[in-house]
C-alpha positions in Angstrom: 5.9 -3.7 -25.6 5.8 -4.8 -22.0 3.7 -1.8 -21.0 0.6 -0.7 -22.9 -2.3 1.8 -22.8 -5.7 0.3 -23.7 -9.3 1.3 -23.9 -11.6 -1.7 -23.9 -10.5 -3.3 -20.7 -8.7 -1.9 -17.7 -5.6 -3.4 -16.3 -3.9 -0.8 -14.0 -2.8 -0.5 -7.8 -1.0 1.6 -5.6 -1.7 2.1 -2.0 -4.1 5.0 -2.4 -5.0 4.2 -6.0 -6.4 0.8 -5.4 -7.9 1.6 -2.0 -9.7 4.4 -3.7 -10.9 2.0 -6.4 -12.1 -0.5 -3.8 -14.0 2.3 -2.0 -15.5 3.4 -5.2 -17.1 0.0 -5.6 -19.4 0.6 -2.7 -22.4 2.0 -4.7 -24.0 1.5 -8.0 -23.4 5.2 -8.8 -19.7 4.7 -8.3 -19.7 1.6 -10.6 -21.1 3.8 -13.4 -18.2 6.3 -12.9 -15.7 3.4 -12.8 -16.6 2.6 -16.4 -14.7 5.8 -17.3 -11.5 4.0 -16.1 -11.7 1.9 -19.2 -9.9 4.7 -21.0 -6.4 6.1 -20.4 -5.0 3.7 -17.9 -1.4 2.4 -18.3 -1.0 -1.3 -18.0 2.0 -3.7 -17.8 2.3 -7.4 -18.6 3.5 -8.4 -15.1 1.6 -11.4 -13.8 2.6 -14.9 -15.1 -0.1 -17.2 -16.4 0.1 -19.4 -13.3 -1.0 -16.5 -11.1 -3.7 -15.2 -13.3 -7.3 -15.7 -12.2 -10.3 -16.5 -14.3 -12.5 -13.6 -15.1 -15.7 -13.8 -13.2 -19.1 -12.8 -14.5 -19.8 -9.1 -14.0 -21.9 -8.3 -10.9 -21.3 -11.8 -9.3 -19.6 -12.0 -5.9 -15.9 -12.6 -5.9 -15.5 -16.4 -6.2 -11.7 -16.6 -5.9 -9.5 -15.0 -3.2 -7.1 -12.5 -4.6 -3.8 -10.9 -3.5 -3.0 -7.4 -4.7 0.4 -5.8 -4.4 0.2 -2.1 -4.0 3.4 -0.1 -4.2 4.3 3.6 -3.8 7.2 4.5 -6.0 10.0 7.0 -5.2 10.0 7.9 -8.9 10.3 11.2 -10.7 8.6 9.9 -13.9 5.0 9.4 -14.7 3.2 6.1 -15.7 3.9 7.0 -19.3 7.7 7.2 -18.7 7.9 11.0 -19.1 9.8 13.0 -16.4 7.6 14.9 -14.0 8.0 18.7 -14.5 10.4 20.4 -12.1 7.6 22.7 -10.8 5.7 19.7 -9.8 8.7 18.2 -8.0 9.3 21.5 -6.3 5.7 21.6 -5.0 6.1 18.0 -3.7 9.4 18.8 -2.0 10.9 16.0 -4.2 14.2 17.5 -5.3 15.1 17.2 -9.0 14.5 14.5 -11.6 17.8 12.9 -10.7 16.8 12.4 -7.0 15.2 9.3 -5.8 16.2 5.8 -6.6 13.1 4.2 -8.2 12.6 2.3 -5.0 9.3 1.0 -3.6 8.9 3.2 -0.5 5.4 1.7 0.2 4.6 -2.0 -0.1 1.2 -3.3 0.9 -0.4 -6.6 0.0 -4.2 -6.5 0.1 -5.9 -9.9 0.5 -9.5 -10.0 -0.6 -11.2 -13.3 0.3 -13.9 -15.1 -1.5 -17.1 -13.1 -1.5 -15.2 -9.7 -1.5 -16.9 -8.6 1.8 -13.7 -7.9 3.7 -10.0 -7.1 2.9 -6.8 -6.9 4.9 -3.9 -4.7 3.9 -0.5 -6.2 5.0 2.2 -3.6 5.2 5.9 -4.6 4.6 8.6 -2.3 6.0 10.6 -0.9 3.1 13.9 -1.8 4.6 13.1 -5.4 5.3 16.2 -7.5 4.6 15.1 -10.4 2.4 16.2 -12.6 -0.5 15.6 -10.9 -3.8 15.6 -13.4 -6.7 18.7 -12.9 -9.0 20.2 -10.3 -6.6 20.7 -12.0 -3.3 19.9 -10.5 0.2 19.0 -6.8 0.2 16.4 -4.4 1.4 13.1 -5.3 -0.2 12.5 -1.8 -1.5 15.5 -2.2 -3.8 14.1 -5.2 -5.7 12.4 -2.8 -8.1 15.3 -0.5 -8.7 17.9 -3.3 -9.0 15.9 -5.2 -11.7 15.1 -1.9 -13.4 18.7 -0.9 -13.6 19.8 -4.4 -14.7 17.3 -4.4 -17.5 18.1 -1.0 -19.0 21.2 -2.0 -21.1 19.4 -5.0 -22.6 16.3 -2.9 -23.4 18.5 -0.1 -24.9 20.2 -2.7 -27.1 16.7 -3.6 -28.4 16.4 -0.1 -29.6 14.3 1.4 -26.9 14.9 4.9 -25.7 13.1 7.8 -24.0 9.7 7.1 -22.4 9.3 3.6 -23.9 12.6 2.6 -22.3 11.4 3.9 -19.0 8.1 2.1 -19.0 9.8 -1.2 -20.1 12.3 -0.9 -17.3 9.5 -0.1 -14.9 7.9 -3.4 -15.8 11.0 -5.4 -15.1 11.3 -3.6 -11.7 7.7 -4.5 -10.9 8.2 -8.1 -11.7 11.2 -8.2 -9.3 9.2 -6.5 -6.5 6.4 -9.0 -7.0 8.9 -12.0 -6.8 10.5 -10.6 -3.6 7.1 -10.1 -1.9 5.9 -13.6 -2.9 9.1 -15.1 -1.5 8.7 -13.2 1.8 5.0 -13.7 2.4 4.3 -17.1 0.7 1.4 -15.5 -1.1 0.9 -15.6 -4.9 0.4 -12.1 -6.2 -2.6 -12.0 -8.6 -2.7 -8.2 -9.3 -0.4 -5.2 -9.1 -0.8 -1.5 -8.9 1.7 1.3 -8.5 1.6 5.1 -8.0 4.4 7.7 -7.9 4.8 10.8 -5.8 2.7 13.1 -7.9 0.0 10.5 -8.2 -0.4 10.2 -4.5 -0.7 13.9 -4.1 -3.3 14.1 -6.9 -5.4 11.3 -5.4 -5.5 13.0 -2.0 -6.5 16.3 -3.6 -9.3 14.5 -5.5 -11.0 13.3 -2.3 -10.8 16.7 -0.7 -8.1 15.8 1.8 -7.9 13.4 4.7 -8.1 14.1 8.4 -5.1 12.9 10.4 -4.0 13.4 14.0 -0.4 13.8 15.2 0.6 13.3 18.9 3.4 15.9 18.6 4.3 18.7 16.2 6.7 17.7 13.4 9.3 19.7 11.5 11.2 17.6 9.0 13.2 19.2 6.2 13.8 15.9 4.4 10.1 15.2 3.6 8.8 18.7 3.9 6.5 17.7 6.8 5.8 20.7 9.0 2.7 20.1 11.0 1.3 21.1 14.4 0.1 18.5 16.9 -3.6 17.5 16.8 -6.2 16.9 14.1 -5.8 18.5 10.7 -6.9 17.8 7.1 -4.1 17.2 4.6 -4.0 16.9 0.9 -1.7 17.2 -2.1 2.0 17.9 -1.2 1.1 18.0 2.6 -0.4 14.6 2.4 2.6 13.2 0.6 4.9 14.7 3.2 2.8 13.1 6.0 3.2 9.6 4.7 6.8 10.0 3.5 8.4 11.3 6.7 10.7 8.7 8.4 13.4 10.9 9.9 12.9 12.0 13.5 10.2 9.4 14.2 10.7 7.4 17.4 10.2 4.1 15.7 11.4 4.9 12.1 9.7 2.8 9.5 7.1 1.4 11.9 5.8 4.9 12.7 5.9 5.7 9.0 3.8 2.6 8.2 1.3 3.6 11.0 1.0 7.0 9.2 0.3 5.3 5.9 -2.3 3.0 7.4 -4.0 5.9 9.2 -4.1 8.0 6.1 -5.5 5.2 3.9 -8.0 4.3 6.6 -9.0 8.0 6.8 -9.3 8.1 3.0 -11.7 5.2 3.0 -13.9 6.7 5.7 -13.8 10.1 4.0 -14.9 8.8 0.6 -17.7 6.8 2.1 -19.0 9.3 4.6 -18.3 12.7 3.2 -20.5 12.6 0.1 -17.7 11.8 -2.5 -19.7 8.9 -4.0 -22.7 11.2 -4.5 -20.9 14.3 -5.6 -20.5 14.1 -9.4 -17.7 16.7 -9.5 -15.6 15.1 -6.7 -16.2 11.6 -8.0 -15.2 12.7 -11.5 -12.0 14.3 -10.1 -11.1 11.0 -8.2 -11.6 8.9 -11.4 -9.5 11.4 -13.4 -6.8 11.2 -10.7 -6.7 7.4 -10.9 -6.4 7.6 -14.7 -3.4 9.9 -14.5 -1.7 8.2 -11.6 -2.0 4.4 -11.4 -0.3 1.6 -13.3 -2.0 -1.8 -13.1 -1.2 -5.3 -14.4 -2.4 -5.9 -17.9 -4.9 -8.6 -17.1 -6.9 -6.8 -14.4 -10.4 -5.8 -15.3 -10.9 -3.2 -12.6 -14.6 -2.6 -13.4 -15.5 -6.2 -13.2 -13.5 -6.6 -10.0 -15.1 -3.6 -8.4 -18.6 -4.9 -9.2 -17.8 -8.1 -7.3 -17.1 -6.2 -4.0 -20.7 -5.6 -3.1 -20.1 -5.9 0.7 -16.9 -3.9 1.0 -17.0 -0.8 3.2 -14.6 1.2 5.2 -15.5 -1.0 8.2 -14.3 -4.2 6.4 -10.9 -2.8 5.4 -8.2 -3.7 8.0 -4.5 -2.9 8.2 -1.7 -5.0 9.8 2.1 -5.0 9.6 4.4 -8.0 9.3 6.4 -9.0 12.4 9.9 -7.6 12.6 12.8 -8.7 14.9 15.0 -5.6 14.8 15.1 -2.1 13.2 18.9 -2.0 13.2 20.2 -5.1 11.5 23.8 -4.4 10.2 24.2 -5.6 6.6 27.4 -6.0 4.4 26.4 -3.4 1.9 23.0 -1.9 2.6 23.6 -0.2 5.9 21.1 -0.8 8.7 18.1 -2.8 7.7 14.9 -4.3 9.3 15.4 -7.9 10.4 12.6 -10.2 9.5 12.2 -14.0 9.9 10.6 -15.3 6.6 9.1 -18.3 8.3 7.5 -16.1 11.0 6.2 -13.7 8.4 4.7 -16.5 6.3 2.9 -17.9 9.4 1.6 -14.4 10.3 0.4 -13.8 6.8 -1.4 -17.1 6.7 -3.1 -16.3 10.0 -4.3 -12.9 8.7 -5.6 -14.5 5.5 -7.6 -17.1 7.6 -8.9 -14.3 9.8 -10.1 -12.3 6.8 -11.8 -15.3 5.3 -13.7 -15.8 8.6 -14.6 -12.2 8.7 -16.0 -12.3 5.1 -18.1 -15.3 6.2 -19.6 -13.3 9.0 -17.4 -14.1 12.0 -14.9 -11.3 11.7 -15.7 -9.3 14.9 -15.9 -12.3 17.2 -12.8 -13.9 15.8 -10.8 -10.7 16.0 -11.4 -9.7 19.6 -9.6 -10.6 22.7 -6.4 -11.1 20.8 -4.8 -7.7 21.3 -3.3 -8.3 24.8 -0.3 -6.4 26.0 1.9 -9.4 27.0 5.3 -9.7 25.5 6.2 -12.4 23.1 8.7 -15.1 24.1 11.1 -14.0 21.3 10.5 -10.3 21.6 9.4 -9.8 18.0 6.9 -7.4 16.7 3.7 -9.1 15.4 2.3 -6.1 13.6 -0.8 -5.7 15.6 -1.7 -6.6 19.2 1.0 -5.8 21.8 2.9 -9.0 22.0 0.2 -11.4 21.0 1.1 -14.7 19.4 -1.3 -14.3 16.6 -1.2 -10.6 15.8 -4.9 -10.3 15.0 -6.8 -7.1 15.0 -8.9 -6.1 18.0 -12.2 -4.4 17.8 -12.8 -1.6 20.4 -15.8 -2.4 22.7 -19.0 -1.2 21.1 -17.4 -0.4 17.8 -19.3 -2.0 14.9 -18.6 0.4 12.0 -15.8 2.4 10.6 -12.3 1.3 9.7 -11.0 -1.7 11.4 -8.1 -1.1 13.9 -4.6 -0.3 12.6 -1.2 -0.8 14.1 0.4 2.2 15.7 3.5 2.5 17.8 3.3 3.8 21.3 6.8 3.6 22.7 9.0 6.7 22.8 12.0 4.9 21.3 13.2 1.4 20.6 15.1 -0.1 23.6 18.9 -0.3 23.6 18.9 -3.9 22.4 17.6 -2.8 19.1 14.4 -4.9 19.3 11.4 -2.6 18.5 8.5 -2.2 20.9 5.4 -4.1 20.1 2.9 -1.9 18.3 -0.5 -1.4 19.9 -3.8 -1.5 18.1 -5.9 1.5 17.6 -8.7 2.8 15.3 -8.0 5.3 12.6 -9.3 8.1 14.7 -6.4 7.9 17.1 -3.2 10.0 16.8 0.1 8.7 15.5 3.7 9.8 15.9 
């Protein structure tokens, strides 16, 4: 079976799922609770032997840098392959079980350097037009669904049906998503985690909601996002609508990514500062939500990994977005897509990886400042963070030494007529987003 459930060792990341797990690693009390994750998690055999890392001694600092792919699935089935109940889908404003395309609507690569004292989350726009192994050039979010659909006849011929067929097809989709991300970023993915719509809502509920801030009121019937302007605390279905909305946003997917980054940053701050780690009931709810929501790669011992992240805090978790060249690339069969230059993306990713390594070694703040200038780039592309900088590094606001590292957020009212998106500015997680 390509997907299993096991009790002795944990092997199951999605955006919020793994961020929550990383945050839980901050205190010894949380480590004790993490031991509960040894039971009930769904795992999938996804990572090839060449990308697997040696298991380190428990409690020792992280000795090998790791790249973790987190995906948020537009799926109406649970990690066990069973359909989500219609009443749950109704609550989440997710249509029926036949809606959605099993696409990866959120794709984030988290790089954790040696020592485990810092991490950078690199967001990839879901509509990035890239090479998908075996399927040619398409939007990167379809790598999962294309491989999943292609595998189903073969798996059915092997006698699989019902939930076992769904989980086996999910595993094939995950492998394809991993390959597409590796091809675009140049990174080797060592671990994988995925969460579906219901899982995201459950995780946000478990932490008591997350405070966000909107510049303007929104009223989007597609996602169910109906919020006033200003600061507000969202959880459950509301939190899901906040991170899913893409219609009616000035910069489309870039604004959506900024929302996801702001929410995850807020969640990290919330868990660390609001007493979650010392509240037995709330911490237990978070662990239970992880157990019922997240699928990890089979070889990942989450408990051991968490114990290696002694220095990780909300202030050492940063968010960036890969550079994009256009939000309206016309494609032969996929409609408008996001244009990216793989060579530019690889160079950007390598720069971020180097910056994180420096930060983990103690030079992060000094090396990250004075790079967020507002000068335009020569080629007019978006470099994820920093308004037009050549290196796209994060900036640290003057006097800011704690809290979540700055995130990319869009400031322009709309992309210019040429179709080239405006350069995102940097901001901390407390700022408002579109």
